C-alpha positions as CSV (number, residue, x, y, z in Angstrom):
1,M,90.4,135.6,91.9
2,S,90.1,133.4,95.0
3,K,88.9,135.0,98.2
4,Y,92.1,133.8,99.9
5,E,94.5,134.9,97.1
6,H,95.9,137.7,99.3
7,L,96.9,135.1,101.9
8,W,98.6,132.8,99.3
9,K,100.5,135.8,97.9
10,Y,101.6,136.7,101.4
11,L,103.0,133.2,102.0
12,Q,104.8,133.3,98.7
13,A,106.3,136.7,99.4
14,D,107.4,135.6,102.9
15,G,109.2,132.6,101.6
16,S,109.7,130.9,105.0
17,L,109.9,127.1,105.1
18,T,107.3,127.0,107.8
19,L,105.0,129.9,108.8
20,K,102.5,129.9,111.7
21,L,99.9,132.6,111.4
22,S,97.2,133.4,113.9
23,F,93.6,133.8,112.9
24,D,93.9,137.5,113.7
25,K,97.0,137.9,111.4
26,I,95.1,136.1,108.6
27,K,92.1,138.4,109.1
28,T,94.5,141.4,108.7
29,I,95.9,139.9,105.5
30,I,92.6,138.9,103.8
31,G,90.2,141.5,105.4
32,F,87.7,139.0,106.9
33,D,87.5,136.3,109.5
34,I,88.6,132.8,108.4
35,D,85.6,130.5,108.1
36,H,84.8,126.8,107.1
37,S,85.2,127.6,103.4
38,F,88.9,127.7,104.1
39,L,88.9,123.9,104.1
40,T,87.7,124.0,100.5
41,Y,90.1,126.7,99.4
42,K,93.2,125.4,101.2
43,K,94.3,123.3,98.3
44,E,94.9,126.5,96.3
45,A,98.0,127.2,98.5
46,G,99.8,124.6,96.4
47,Q,99.7,126.9,93.4
48,F,101.8,129.4,95.5
49,G,104.3,126.8,96.8
50,Y,102.7,126.0,100.1
51,Q,100.6,123.4,101.8
52,V,98.3,123.9,104.8
53,G,99.7,122.0,107.8
54,K,98.1,122.0,111.2
55,I,94.9,124.0,111.8
56,S,94.5,124.6,115.5
57,M,91.0,125.8,116.5
58,K,92.0,125.8,120.2
59,E,95.1,128.0,119.7
60,K,93.6,129.8,116.7
61,H,96.5,129.5,114.3
62,I,97.3,127.7,111.0
63,T,100.7,126.4,110.1
64,F,101.8,126.6,106.5
65,N,104.7,124.5,105.0
66,Q,106.6,125.3,101.9
67,M,106.4,122.5,99.4
68,D,109.5,120.9,97.8
69,K,110.5,122.7,94.7
């Protein structure tokens, strides 16, 4: 099980075309602060129908986009 699996399942359950989540919201979902390892794990989102869009370190949020089905 991936350490980010709870996040991927959250995105899948939400089903929005685009979803912008703050780092704080992500921490609530996964139970820990997001770190640099996210860059390695972000490709896993595709297995749940999403791709990682913009990562804003300044505004502390990540945008996720639903992939074409």
